[in-house]
N, C-alpha and C positions, 0 to 999 in steps of 0.2 A: 431482731428479725432480719434475716439476710435475703435480700432480693437483688443482689448485685449481678449485673450482666445478664438480666432476664429478658432483655428486649422490651422493657416497659416504655410506653409513651405516656402513662399516667400511673400514679400510685393507686393500687387497688383500694376501693372505698372501705373495705373491711378493716384496713389498717387503722383507720381513724377511730374505730370502735374499741380500741385497746388502750385505754388511758394509762394503764400501768406499764406500758412498754418502756424498756430501759435502753434498747439499742435499735436503731433503724438504719439499715444500710441499703440505699437505693442507688448506689454509685454505678457508673459504667452502663447507663441505660440511655434512653433517648427522650428524657423528660424536658419539656419546655416550660413547665410550671409545676409548683407544688401547691396543693390545696391549702386554703386559709385555715383548714381544720388542723393543720400542724400545731397550732397554738394549744390544742386540746391535749397534746401528749406531754403533759406537765412533768412526768416522771423521767423523761429522757435523760440519759447520761451520755450517749454517743449518737451523733447524727452524721451520716455520710451521704452527701449528695454530689460527690465529685464525678467528673467525667460525663456530665449531661450537657444540656443546651439551655440552661436556665438563664433568664435575664433578670430575675428577681427572686427573692425568698421572703416568705411571710415573716413578721416580727418574731424575735426569739426570746423576748424578755420573760415569757410565760414558762420558760424551761430553766429555772435558776440552778438546777443541779447538773446542767450540761458540763461534761468534762472534756469531750472531744467534738470538734466541729470541723468537718472537711468539706470545703467548697471548691477545691481545686479543679481546674480543667473546664470551667464553665466560662468560655471566652467572652460571652456577652454580659456577664455579671459585672456591672460597672461600679457598684457600691456594695459595701458589706451590709448585712441585714440590720434593720432597725432594732434597737434594743440590745445591741451587742454589749454595751457597758454594764448591763444588769447581770451578765453571766460571771459572777464573782468567783465561781468555782472552776471556770474553764482552765484547762491545763495545756491543751494542744489546739492550735488554730492553724489550719492549712488553707491558705488563700493564694496559692500559686496559679499562674496561667489563667488569670481572669482578665477583665477589662479595666482594672483599677487605675485611676490617675492619682489617687491619694488614699491615705489611711486615716480614718477619722480619729479625732482627739480622744474619743471615748474609749479607745483601746487601752489607754492608760489606767482605766478602772479595773482591768483584769488582773487583780492582785495575785492570783495563783498561777498565772500563765508561765509555763516552763519552755514552751516551743512555739515560735512564730515563724511561718514561712510565707513570704510575699514575693517569691521568685517570679520572674517572667511576667511582670506587669508593665505599666507605663509610668512608674513612680519617678518623680523628679526630686522629691524630698521625703524624709521620714518625719512625722510630727514630733515635736519636743516631748509630747506625752509618753513616747516610747521609753523615755528615761525613768518613768515611774514604775516600770516593770521589774521591781527588785528581785523577783523570783525567777526571772527568765534565765534559762541555761543555754539556749541556742537561738540565734537570730539569723535567718536566711533572707537576704534581699538581693539575690543575684539576678543579673541580666535585666536591669532596669535602666533608668537614665539619671541616676543620682549624681549630682555634682558636688555634694557635700553631705557629711553626716552631722546630725544635731549635736551641739555641745553638751546637751543633756544626757547623751549616751553614757556619760560617766556615772550615771545613777544605776547602771545595770551591774550592781556589785557582785552578783552571782553568775554573770555570764561566762560560759566556758568556750563557746564557739561563735565566731562572728564571720559570716560569709557574705561578702559584698563584691564578689567576682563580676566582671562584665558590666561595669558602670562607667561613669565619667569623672571619677575622683582624681583630683590633682594632689590631694593630701588628705590627712585625717586630723581631727581636732585633738588638741593636747589632752582633752578629757579621756581619750582612749587609754591613756596611761594609767587611769584609775581602775581599770578592769583587772583587778589583782588576781582573779580566778581564771582569766582567759588562758585556754590551752591552744586554741586553733584560731589563727587570723588569716583569712583568705582574701587577698587583695589582687588576685589574678585579673589581667586584662582591664586595667584602668589607665590613668594618665599620669602616674607617678614618675617623677624624675629623680627622686631620692628616697631612701628608706625612711619612713616616718620616725622622727625622733621619739614620739610617744611610745613606740614599740620597745624601746630600750628600757622602759620602766616595767615591762610585763614579765615579772620574775617567774611566773608559772608557765610562760609560753613554751609550747613544745613544737609547734608546726607553724612556720611562716611561709606563705605562698605569695611570691611577688612575680610570678611568671607574666611575660608579655606586657611589661610596662616600659618606661624609658630610663630606668636606673642605670647610672654610669659608674657609680663607685659604691663600695660597701664600707660603712663606718666601722671603726675599730671596736666599738662597744658590742657589735654583733657577736664577736668572738668571745665575749665575756658573759653572754646570757646563760645563766646557770642550768635552765631546764630545756633549752632548745636542742631537739634531737633530729629535726628535719627542716632544711631550708631549701626552697626551690626558687632559683633566680634565672631560669632558662628564658631565652628570648628577650633579654635585656642587653643594651649596648655597653656591657661592663668593660672597664679599662683594665690594663694589666695590674694596676695597683690593688685590685681586689683579691689577688691571689693569696696574699699574706693572711687576710681574714679567713678565706676559705680553708687555708691550711691549718689555721688555729682551730677552727671548728672541727674539721675532720680529725685533727690530732686528738681531740677528746671524745671522739665517737659519734659526732653529729653527721648525719647523712646530708650531703650537699649536692644538689643538681644545678649545674651551671653551664 
């Protein structure tokens, strides 16, 4: 059921009388709350409440078949809904631009999750439980206040994209080198002064974004990364010695922005 952008201030009461409903989209409205009768929609596979004014959401454990949950753009939503860990079939969780200061440990129970977006919150850490998300393919935690990534991140064996742009990272843990499927590593606008050594072990990496850090030199091993086809190191104080590495990369077809 699509009621997106309909100017709603409340979900119509007749919605709750459809227990077999598979999709409910009430995004981009002016909702300040969602009725507790949400728990009666036990067949839901997709729930979109993004772009409203919600401060809370009823428990979601009664919807074990939920595959997509989009909460993004509710700036006063300071905690994720109760019962999140019961959504064992959840694949896509959008929790960007909320009022989150933390991600609950129960997120680690979401064994089927392939996409997690917690951009634009107030996060200072990611919980170690994130490392239990072995099915995760894309993790977005941009524009937060992360000062470190958990060592447990090495457990994300299937991760293909890691986006942590716009944080306070001075380095990344060695465990990042265990992400053997990683294709994209976005470290733009952090506090790095060197290219993380762990990146050198990412043999599948295609795109490395290091823009707007404090990197002064490029290590020789960058020129030997077999899959790298795009390197962006603009707005770093690179010294003249990095030219040889850039030349080696460009010589084999890698696009370098410096």
